[in-house]
C-alpha positions in Angstrom: 62.9 215.1 87.4 60.6 212.4 87.7 59.4 212.4 83.9 62.9 212.5 82.6 63.5 208.9 81.2 60.1 209.5 79.6 60.6 212.6 77.9 64.1 211.6 76.5 62.2 208.4 75.5 59.7 210.7 73.4 62.7 212.8 72.2 64.4 209.5 70.9 61.0 208.5 69.1 60.4 212.6 68.2 64.0 212.0 66.2 63.7 208.6 64.6 60.4 209.6 62.8 60.8 213.5 62.4 58.0 214.1 60.3 55.4 211.9 62.3 52.1 213.5 63.7 53.6 214.4 67.1 50.3 216.3 68.3 50.2 217.0 72.2 47.6 214.8 72.8 49.7 211.7 70.9 52.9 213.3 72.8 51.1 213.3 76.0 49.3 209.7 75.5 52.6 207.8 73.9 54.4 209.6 77.4 51.6 207.8 79.5 51.2 211.8 81.4 47.8 214.0 80.6 48.9 216.8 78.6 49.2 219.7 81.0 51.5 217.6 83.0 53.4 216.4 79.8 54.0 219.9 78.5 55.3 220.9 81.9 57.5 217.9 82.1 58.9 218.6 78.3 59.1 222.1 78.8 61.5 221.7 81.8 63.3 218.9 79.9 64.0 220.5 77.0 63.5 224.6 77.7 61.1 224.6 74.7 57.1 223.4 74.3 56.7 219.9 73.0 55.4 221.9 69.4 58.4 223.9 69.5 60.7 221.9 69.5 58.9 219.1 66.5 58.8 222.3 64.7 62.6 222.6 65.1 63.4 218.8 64.6 61.7 218.5 61.6 63.5 222.1 60.1 66.9 221.1 61.2 65.7 217.5 58.9 64.6 220.1 56.5 67.7 222.2 56.7 70.0 218.6 56.1 67.3 218.0 52.9 68.4 221.1 51.2 72.1 221.0 51.8 71.9 217.3 49.7 70.7 219.8 47.1 68.3 216.9 45.5 64.8 217.6 47.0 62.2 220.2 45.9 61.1 222.7 48.6 57.8 220.7 47.5 59.4 217.9 48.0 60.8 218.7 51.8 57.5 220.1 52.8 55.5 217.2 52.2 58.3 214.7 53.4 57.7 216.8 56.6 54.8 217.1 57.0 54.4 220.9 56.7 51.4 222.9 55.2 53.7 224.5 52.2 56.4 224.9 50.5 55.6 228.8 51.4 54.9 227.8 55.4 58.6 225.5 55.2 60.1 228.2 53.7 59.1 231.0 56.0 59.7 229.0 58.9 62.9 228.0 57.6 64.3 231.7 57.0 63.0 232.7 60.3 64.7 229.9 62.2 68.3 229.9 60.2 68.4 233.0 58.6 68.9 232.3 54.8 65.9 231.0 52.2 66.4 226.9 51.9 67.7 227.6 48.1 70.9 229.4 50.2 72.1 226.1 51.9 
């Protein structure tokens, strides 16, 4: 699509700073697009909403951190901008089918 390169650039930025404040409005602003156009282009390029993509990227980072066994769940939640360890744990189990402590 016409916005493919812009979306790929945004994806790279998200992966570079997974804990960043990646709200829909900020992502659209970074892309230089209005929010509705950005959301549509992002969904077309990735198959998921920007919010879902960011949440999944953070959960993947959390998974990697859990595998290292050097971070507490509270520390991971704080570093990746989850609202609480409980919230992270619930999303983690839903995404991966296991508790963070079982990784």
